[in-house]
N, C-alpha and C positions, 0 to 999 in steps of 0.2 A: 572760449566764450563762457559767460555766466548768464543763465536765464532764471528769472523769478516768476513763479506762478503764484500770485497772491491768493487766488481762490483756494488752492490746495495747500497753501503755506509751504511751497516747495522751492528749493534752489537747485539748479542743475549746473554743475561745473564740468565742462566738457573740454577735453583736449582733442587732438587729431583722431585718437583711437580708443579713448576711455571716457567714462563719466562717473561723477561722484554726486549722488542725489541725497539732499538733506530735506527733512520734513520736521516742522515744529508740531508736536502733538498738543493735545488739549491742556497739558500742564506746562507748556512752553519748553519742553525738553527736546533738543535737536537729535532726532533719530536719523540714522543712516539707512536709507531704503535700498541703496544700490551703490556698489563700487565694483566696476568691471567694464565690459564692452560698452562702447558709446551708445547712448540713447538719445533720441530726439526729445524735445520738451513734451510732445504729445505722448510718446511712449513712457516717459518718466511719470506723467500724470496718471497713467493707468496702473502704476505699481500698487499691489495690495498693501494695505497698512498692517495687516496681520494683528488686529486687536484681539484680545482674549474674548472668547464667546461669553454671552450673557450667563450669569449664574456661576461662572468659574471663580473659585476662591483660591488664589495662589498663596503658597507659603512664602514665596519670594516674588519679587517683581518679575512677571513673565517676559518683560521687554529688557531686562538687565542684559548688558552686553551689546546693545544696539545703539547706544548713544555716543556721539563724538565729543560731548562735554559731560564728563561724569563727575558729579559732586556728591557729597555725603547726604544722607537723608532718606526717609522712606524705607522701602524694602530692599535697598541696595547693600549688598554684603561683599561684593567682589572688589576688584581693583578700582581705586578711586583716583582719578588724575588731578582733581582740584580739591584740596582740603584746607580749611582755614579754622582759626580759633579766635573768636571775638573777645573783647575785653571782659565781658561778663561771664566768660567760660563757655558760651554757646559754640558748638562745633559745626552743626549742620548748615548748609547753604540752601536757600530756597530762591531760585532765580526766576525772574519774569523777563520776558522779551520786551525790549524798549525801542527797537528800531534797527535799521540796516543802512549801510552805505555800500554803493556798488558801482563798479565800472565793468568794462568788458573782461578785465583780467583780475580784478580785486573785489573781494567781498568782506565786509565787516558786519558781523551780527552782534548786537549789543544787548546786554542783560544787566539787571540790577537785583540785589537781594530784596526780598519783600519787606524787610524791616530795617536792616542796617544799611548805612550809606556806603555800600561797596558796589562798584560797577565792574563788570567783566566784559571784555570784548574778545571775540574769536575772529582772528584775521586769516583770510585765505588769499593766496595769490597763485595764479596759473602760469606755468612755464611749459607749454606743450601739454604732455600728459603728467608732468610732475606738479603736484599741489604742495605749495609751502604753507605751513600753518604755524601760528603762534598766538599767545594770549597776552592781553594787557589788563592788569588789575589796577583800579584807582580807588583809593580810600579817602573819604571825606569825613569820616567819623573818628572815634577813638582808635588807638593803635590796634592793628589786627596782626595776628601771627599767621603767616602763610606756611602751613605744614608741608604742603606739596602742591606744585603747579606744573604739571606736565604740559609741554608745548602742544601736544596733539595726542588724541586717541583714535586710532584707525580701526574701523569696524569691518571685519571680513564677512562675506556671505557664508552661508552654510555650505561646506564642501564634504566630499565623501571621506576625507581624511585630512590630517594636518601634519605637515612636516616643517620643522624650523631649521633654517640655515643661518649660521652666524660664523664668526671666526673666534678662535681661542689662541692663547699663546703665553709667552713669557719672554724675558730678555733673550735675544738671540734666536728666538723661534716664534716670531709674531705672525699674525694673520693666517693661521692654518685653518682651512675650511672644515667646518663641523656641521653635519646634517643628522638630525634625529627626529623621531616622531615627537610631536608636541604633547607632553603629558597633560593630564587634567590638573587644574589648579593654576598656580602662578609660577612661571619660569622667569627668573630675574637675571638679566645681564647688567653688569654695573661696573663702575670704577669708583673707589673711595680714596684715590691716591692724589687727587688734585690735578691730574692730567688725564688725557684720554685713556692711557695705559697700554701696556704690552699685552695684558691678560685678556682683554676683550676690546671690541670696537663698537661704537654706538649705531649699529644698523642691524636689521634683521630682514629675512625673507621668509615667506610662508607659501607653500604650495600644497596640493592635495596628496602628495606622496608619489605622484606618477610623473611629474615634470622631469625633463632631461635638459641637456645643454641646449637643444634646438627645438624643443616642443613643450607645450604645457603653459598654463597660466601661473603667474607669480605675483604675489602681493609683497611690497617691500616698503620700508621706511628708513630714514637716516636722520640723525640729530646733528645739527651744526653747533657743536659746543666742545670746547677744548679743556674743560675741567672735569670734576667729578660728575657722574651722570647715572641715570637708571633707565633701563628699558624693560618693560614687563610684558611678556606674552601670556595672556590669560585664556585658558580653555575651560569653559563652564560645562557642567554635566548636560546642559541643554544644547551643546555643540555650537555655542556662540564663541567666537574668538576675536580678541582685540589685541592690538599692539599699542602700548602707551609709553611715551618717552619724554624725558625732560631733564633739566640740569639738576645737580645736587644729588645727595644720597641721604638715607636715614642715618642719624636723627637730625640732620641739619635743617633748620627752619629759617624763615626770614621775617623780620619785623617790618610791617608797613605802617609808618606813622601817618598822622593826619596830613592830607594833601600829597602824599607820596604815591608814586606809580611804579608798578613792577611790569617789565616787559620780558617775556620769556624768549629764549633763543628759538630759532626756526627749526621745525621738524618737517621734513619733506616726505611725501608719500607717493607711490607709483604703482600702477597696475599695468602689467604687460602680458602679452601672449608671445609665444615663440621661445619659451624656456628660459633657463638662467642666463644663457648667452644674450638673448634679447634684452633681459632686464639689465644686465651689466652694460650693454651698449647704450641703452637709454640713459643710465646713470652717468656713463662717461660723457655722452653728448651734452647732458645737462650741465655738467661741471665745466666743459669746454666752452659752452655758450653763455652760462649765467653765473658761474661761481668764481673761476680763476680771474685774477686781476689783469693778466696779459695772455689771454688764451691763444691768440694767433701766433705767438712767438715760437720759434724753434729753440729748444733748450740746448746749450752748448755742451760739447764733450769736456768733461771736468777732470782735473787732476787734483788730488788731495794728498798733502805731505805726511799725514799722521803715521801711517804704517811704515813709512821710510825713516822717519826721524824720532817719533815719540816726542819727548820733551827736549831732545837735543837739537834745538833750533838755533841756526846761525844764518847770518846774511849770505855768506859764501855757499853754505850747504843748500839753502833754499834756491839760490841762483843756479847752482848745478842741476838741481832737480827740474827747475823751470826750463832750462835749456834742453834737457833730455825730453821733457814733456812736449815742448814746442816742436822738436824734430819729429815726434810721433804724430803730430796733427792735433794736439790738445788745444782747446780754445779758451779755457778758464782755469787759472792756477789758484788754488786755495791753500793758504797757510793755516794749519790747524793749531791745536793747543800749544802753548809754550812761548808765545811771542811777547807776552805782556807782563808787567809788574815783576814780582819775584817768582814767577811761574817756571821754575826749573824742575819741579816735581809736582805731584798731584795734591799736596797738602798746603800750598801757599799760592797767594796771588789773585785768586778769584775775587772780583770786585774792583781791582785796580787796572782799569782799561786804558793803559798808556804803554807804549813800547818799552820793553826791557832795555834800560840804558846801556847795559854791558853788551847785549846781543845786537842792539840796533842803536849805536851811539848817535847816528844822524837821523833817527826816527825810521819810519817805514818807507820814506820817500825813495831811497836808492833801490830798494827791492821792487817797489811798485813800478818805478820808471823802467827797470830792466824787464819786468814781465810785460809791460806795455810795448817796449821796443821789440820784444819777441812776437808781437802780434796777438797776445792773449789778454783777456780780462783778468783782473785781480780780485781775489776773494779772501775773506778773513773769517776764522772761527771765533765766535763769542758765546759765552754762557751767562748772559746778563742778569738772570733771575737768581743766581747763586752767589755765595760768598764763602771763602775760607776763613776760619777763625784767625789764621795767620795771614792777615791782610791789613792794609791801611784802612780800608773801608770799615771792617769789623771793629778794629780798635777805636775808630771814631764813633761808630754807631752800633754798638752791640744790641741795642734795643730794636733794630730794624729787621731782625730775622723773625720768622714764625716760631713762636714759643708760647708756653703756658707758664704762668707764675709758679714757682716752687717745684718745677718739673725739669728733668734732665733735658738738655738740648741734644737730641740724638743726631749724631753726625753719620752721614752715609757718603762714602767716597771722600771723606774729610771735608764735607760740605754742609752748609745750612742753606735754607731757602729764604730769600728776602721776601718780606711781606709787602707785596705790591699794592695791597688794598689801602695802605697808608699813603695819603696824598704826597707827603714829602719824599717817599721812596719812589713813587711813580715819576715825580718831577725830576728827581736825581737821575733816574734811569734814562728818561728822554734826553735830558741835557747832555749826559755823558756820551751816549751813542750819537747824538746829533753833532757834537763836537768832533768825535772820532771820524765821522763821515765827512764833515766839512773840511777838516784839516788834511785829509788823505783821499787820494783818487781811488776809492774803493768801489768796486762794481757789484760785489756780491757778499752777503753775510750768511754764514752757516750758523743759525741760531739754535743753540743746544740747550737742553734742560735735563740734567742727568740724575735727578732723584725725586722721589715722591714727597708729599707733605708728611710731616710728623708733628706731634704736639700742637695740632691746629685747633682741636676742640670743635664744638658745634657752632662756632661763630660764623653765621652766613656772610657777614661782611667780608670775611677773609676768603672763604671758599669761592664766592661769586665775584667779589671785588678784585681778586687777583687776576682772574681771566679777563674781566672788563678792562682793567688797566693794561694788561698785555695787549689786548686788541687795540686800545687807544694809542699806545706807544707805537705799535706797528703801523697803524693808520697814519699817525703824524709823521713818522719817519719816511714813509712812502711818499707822502705829500711834499715833504721838504726835500727829498732826494729821489726824484722820480726815476732816475737811471739805475738805482740800486735794485738788485733782485735778491730774494731771500729764500733760503731753504729752512724748513722746519725740521728739527731733529730733537729727539728726547731719548738719549741712550739707544738710538736706533729708532724704531717705529712706535715710540710711546706717546706721540702727539700727532696723530693723523686723523682728521675729521673734516667735515665740510665747513666748520667754523674757521679753523686755521687756514684752510685752503682759500678762503676769501681774501687772505692777507699775505699769502706766500706763493711762491712760484713752483716749488717742488718740495718733496719731503724725502727724508732719509728713511729707507724702508726697514732696515735692520742693521745692527752692528755685525751680524753674521754674514760674511761675504763668501762662505763656502758655496760654490756654484751648485752642488747637488742639493744642499739644504735650501738654497734660494729658489729652486723650482717650486717647492711646496709653498714657500712664503709668498712668492710672486703670484702663484695661482690663486691663493686666497685674497691677496691684495686686489687683484683684478676683478673680483666679484663686484666691487663697488667703485674703485678708484681707477682712473685712466693711466695708461703707460706714460702719458705726458708729464705726470708728476712723480713718477717712481724712480728715485735715484738708485742706480745699480752699479756696483764697483767690480772691477777686475783687480784682484790682489794676488799676492805671491802664493807659490806652491812650494812646500806644504802650506795649507791654509793656517794662518796664525791662531784661529779659534778651534778648529777641529783636527788639525794635523793631517788632513786628507790631501793626497797628491792628485791633482787634476790637470790635464793638458791645457795649454794656453788657449787653443781654439775653443774648447768647450767653455772655459771661463768667459771668454769674450762673447760667444754666442748666447749664453745665458744673460749676460748683462745688456746685450743689444735689445732685449725685450722691454727696456725702459729708457731712462735717461742715462746713457753710457758714461761711466766715469772710471778712472784708473786710480788705484791707491797703493800700488806696490813700491818697493824700494828700487826705483829705476836705475840707480847707479850700480846696482848689483845684477841687473838683468844682462843676459848675454846679447851680443850683437845680433844674433839670429832672432832672439825673442823680440828685441826692439824693432827690428825690421818687419817681423811678422805682425807685431802690434800695430805698426803704422799702416800696414795693408788692411788689417781688420777695422781700424778706425775709419779708413777711407770707405770700406764697404758699408759700415754703419751710416756714414754721412749720406750715402746714396739712398738708403732706405729710411733714413730718419724721419722725413715727412710722413711716411706711411705709419711708422710706429707711433709717433707722437700725436698725429692728427687723423689717422685712419680709423677704420672700424675693426675692432678686435674680435677674432673668432678663436675660441679655445678648441682646437681640433681633437686633441687627446690629452687627458689629464696626466699629471706627473706621477701617478701611483703605479704605472706599469713600466715595462722595459723601455717603451718608446713613447715620447710625448711631443706635442707640437702646438704652435700657436701661429695664427695667420693675421696679417694686417692688410686691409683693403682700402684703396683710395676711395674718397667719397664719390668720385665719378666712375669708379670701377675699372679704370684704365691700368692700374698697377696693383700688384700684390707682393707682399714679402712673407715668407714662411720660414720660421725658425723651428728646427727639428732637433731633438735630443734623445740620445740613447744612454740610459743609465748603465746597463750591463748587457752583454750578449749572453744568452742562455741556450744551452744545448745545440749550438750551431745553427739555430734557426735563421732563416733569411728575414730581413726586415719587411714588414707588410707595407702595402701602399697606404697613403694617408689622404683620404678624400678631402678636397678643399670645399669651401663654402662661398656662396653668393656670387660665383662667377657667371659670366654669360655663356650658356651652353653652346651657343652658335658661334662663339668667337674663338680665335686662336691666341695662344699666349706663348711668348718667346722667353726662354731662360736667358737672362742677361749675361750670365757667366759662360754658359756652354753654347748658346745659340740654338739649342734644341727647341722645337716648336711643339706645343701641346694643344690638343683640342679641349675646349672648356668642358664639353660633355664628358670626356674621358676623365679629366681631373676631378669632376664632381662625382662620378660614379665609381671609378677605380682608384683614383688618387695619384699622388705624387710619390715617386720612388727616389728619394734624395741619395746622393753619393756620400754616404757616411764612412768615415775611417773605420777600419776593423778594430774590434776590441771594445773595451769599456770607455765610458765618458767621451762619446763621439757626438759632435754637433755639426750642424750644417745650416747655411743660409741660402735660400733660393729666392731670387728676385725675378718676378714674372711681369712682363709688359704686354698688354693687349695689342695685337697687330692691327693695323688699319685694314678695313675691309676693301 
């Protein structure tokens, strides 16, 4: 609910367990008086305004760091979320409040500059305890340069300390959790690559330094944007802390012509108690309820042909793989790179999205028909934002790629990036994919994007327009082909964010399929994103990326923590491995509703010998526990793993062994799973609550 106290110029935005309280001061600046535990309107009205005492002469604004709309001007010297430059060179904004619009869940606070015809609206929308926020700028005067327009600035209360949680990474090592004391000054997380990036992800969490997995208050925010972005955590000497996030990066600006409007992407904020686990579960729940396009669906077990065939794609070879996959219990068969144009290697064919006439002389129909006969859905890999110079598309339209005049067109992976901000390129992209889907019974697209922008320059039309066109094409394709499901991929986990998740059904987490490495990648991924969207593959041993040899069971148990998929060369697997894989796939299908739609509890992090994660049904009647041993050290016995959120008075039966456990004992002393001896041992325990 949203409550307005006109006497005190207060707005109280309250979810089930938290409140966000805004106050307009005498200068019409929106101050955040409270973000934390839920307050009643009466309690919010009693909050002290903390104005400076009479006679106090500040060197800087004593209230700096307390405003949720921060613009230049006055004694403000810190992080500024909204910066413009008017046609006459004036840079400062002086905003006055002009009105509000309000429902039970939505609030719009409207402002206008005191002199120039520029209007600014702050939009808030409540989804439980999650507050979504964005800005709308409207210009009715001479052209205005928008230097920076962050979607939201989140103001934290004064804490005893400040610790910043985020993820860092690179290709093959994405979403590794990083926690550090927040230093004074400005800590900037960013991507300048045109995509969300492997190196960082647009979310952050802050606690007072004492929170754990299951205890403590956590403040967090996440930006819904799939291009370049910037998130600034500011800690002032006065111990005020803000998190400010928005699209774009320095020095990219945006020109707002007369009559034009700028709408920033959504940035969502969340306050939770109950530690990082509670924060993660709240974010997971928000995405399952309000972000994903088909949240109630169960994602199918997938097979992808890439690691089996590479570019050596043929009709007969794909059918043999499909038949093997079907016997194992796979539900979705995906043909990866190499099916189209002259794509027999990685330097040709991108942009020519028609079946290779030599490999598929009758088109994709015979393969799709056979896959469907086997009871599986059919999927196809595409990389439609890219082009090879050796392609029919590039030869016809060399000007369609991102480039700067008189500068080298840098190739990466023998590719260039199409400039989707150009209307003719966006139109071509939609027509091409629409035709591909209309002519073929395709159920699934793996949408890849394998390289960052280069030679893009500071042209905001390109940086922002590319993403807006991407979103538009995805939205139009989903409307025209509602049965098609889409996976977001960008050389692995390079495009994972709340913006792309509004338009896709799952994401490819990392090109690194080494099960041991994936424990760390998946742990960081789960801090914000749910298992329901996390693609996780079982591939061959030795692993093609790391060369590490890992047993089949461990590889499967690690991949069961998300959307299970297989990517190995099945035609080279032994009969014993194929049979065991079929058993493990069947095990996963039994617990899949818990993994994909249950509540996740990270029982032990992956930095020790033993780690574990638990998934609990929403009604508490079932639980699945995945346990992993990296290595056995010094002959020590494995410790018990205490579970979470069970009914202490209930009994739980192990589906595999029939053993019955008391809930109170599982909570206090833990589960002792039957792990194989030695290194790289994994186990799945499926518990069902017995009827009283």
